[in-house]
N, C-alpha and C positions, 0 to 999 in steps of 0.2 A: 467922550474924548473924540474930537474932531480928527479924522486922518487927514495927512497932508494931500492936497490936490495933485501932487506930482513930486518928483525928484527935482534936487537942487539943479541939476543939469539934465536936459533931455538930449538924446541923441538924434531926433529929428523931429521935424514939425508934426509928423503922424504921432509919434509918441506923446507930444505936447497936448495935441488934441484928443488923444486917447484918455489921458490924465484928466482932462477937462470934462470929458463927457462922463467918465466914471464918478468924478467930483459931483457934477449937478445930478447925476442918476441918483447917487447915496443921498444927497440933500432932499431931493424930490421924495425918494422913498420915505426917509425919516418924517418928512413933513406930512406926508399922507397918514402915516401911522400916528403921528401925534394928533391930528384932527379926530382920532377915533380912541384917544387916550391909550394907545398903545406904544411900546418902544419898537425899535424897527426889529430886533431880534423876536419879538413877539409876534409882529406881523408876518416876518419871515417863516417862523415855525408855523403859524395857523396856516400859511399858505401851502405847505408841504403836506399838509394832513388830508388831501382828497382820499386817501387811503389811509387805514391805520398804520402805525410805524411803531416799531420798538425803539425804546430811548437809544440803544446803540446805534441803531440804523440812522436816527434823526441827527444824533451827534456826528456820526460820518458824513452825513449830507451837508450839515452846516459847518463842518469844519472845526468843531470846538470839542471841547472837554465834555464828557457826560456829565459832569456835575453842573456845568452851565445848563444844559439840556433840562437837568432835573429841576434848577431853580426856576427856569423859565416855564416849564410844565406847571410846576406848582402855582405859580403866579396866575397863568391862564386858568387852572383848574378851579382856583379861588373866585374867580370871575364867572365861573360857569361856562367857559368857551371851549374846554376840553374836558374829556375824562380819561382814566386809566381802566383798562379793562384786562381780565385774565388773558394771557396768550393760549389759544386752545392748543397748539402745538408744543408748548412747553409751561406748565403749571406755575413755573418759578418766575417766570418773566411777565410783563405787563405791555399791553400796546395802547398807544395813545391815539384818541380819536376826537374830532370835532364834535361838539354838542351841536344842537339846532340853533342855539344862540352864536356859536362860533361860525358855523356856516354863514350865517346873516353877517356877522361882523367881517368876515374874509370877504364875501360878495362886495359890502360896502366898501371895504379897502381897495378892493380891484377896481372900482368905479372911481375912487379918490385917487389912485396912482395913476396918473395920465401921461407921465413924462415919456416913456418910452412910445407909447401910441402917439403923442402929438410930434416927437421928433421923427418918426418913420413917416408921419403924414406930410411931412416936408419933402419927402421923397418920392419919385415916381415908383412904380411897381419895378421897372427894370433896375432902378438904382437901388431899391431895397434888395432885389435878388442879387445884385453885384456886391453890395456892402455884405450881406449874409455870407456868400462864397468866400469873400476876403477874410471874414472874421473867422469863419471856420478854418481857413488856411493858417491864419495867425495862430489859433489854437492848437494846430497840429491835428485837426480832424478831418481835413478834407484833401485827398490826394489827387484831387482832379486839379488841371492846370486851369488857371483863370485867365479870361481876357483880358489884355492889358493895352 
């Protein structure tokens, strides 16, 4: 199901452009995943596994229900892209890790998903730094003042 590219009415041009950027990002992410016969959710989960994660931690990071993560992991496991291992700290829990095949497919996905790198390549280093500062501020993560 495609998400709307923005609200029916935006409060500013900046909001409209932000929705357009997110829409283009999402479409490019889905297209890069599809090139490798993955869903966007599968590619996203694979990308989170630079280190082993518990199922609950993955659900929290991805902002979805644990049952969804279980289904995604099961599909990736059937493709030999991830494996579930016992958690040494809790024998009842399982950790999810990429297999060598999962590492390779994740590497190929990172090469295929060029949207962000291409978009940033259109900006100077100073513009990239300014954009990063403004985005952190918009996210409430930057208490420093930005030059305007």
